C-alpha positions, 0 to 999 in steps of 0.5 A: 500500500505504501508503494502505491501511495509513493507511485501516485505521488511520484506520478503527480510530481512528474505531471506537475513538473511537465505542466511547469515546463509547458508554462515556462516554454510558452513564456519563453516563446512570448519573451523571445518573440521578435515582434512584441516580446523582449526579443524585439526590444533586443533586436531594436537595441542591437540596431541602435548600438550599430547606428551609434557605433557608426556615428561614433566612428564618424565623429572620431574621423571629424575630430581628427580632421578638426585636430589637424586644422586646430594644430595648423591654426595654432602654429600660424598663431604662434608664428604671427605672435613671434613676428608681432613681438619682433615688430614691437621690439623694433618699434622701441628703436624708432625716435620718439617724435611726440616729445618734440612739439616743433616737429609738426608736418608742414604743407607746401602749396604750389600755385598754378601758373596763369592760364595765359602761360599754359596756352602759350606752352600749348 
């Protein structure tokens, strides 16, 4: 009699495990469904990761180009600054004309010759 009870309990346990596996199988199939389940979300995220990877690579290429342009511009600015320093240093060698009040520019005006003299020359 104890054997029969053990067999019945074992059969009930096997049937319960079978039903549990069936329920899990259905849930897993819904979970991995590409249109409405989590599989679809994973597929969408995978596509987005690919797009972001491409965008990141394009941004890296653009930043490399910008870096080379910025390096060139910095070099040009340093060269210009060096030239300006030389020009400023050479300005110190020029005489100071502001200290001399009599050194005003003079304007020389010339009168035109009379019209009669111009007509005789022609």
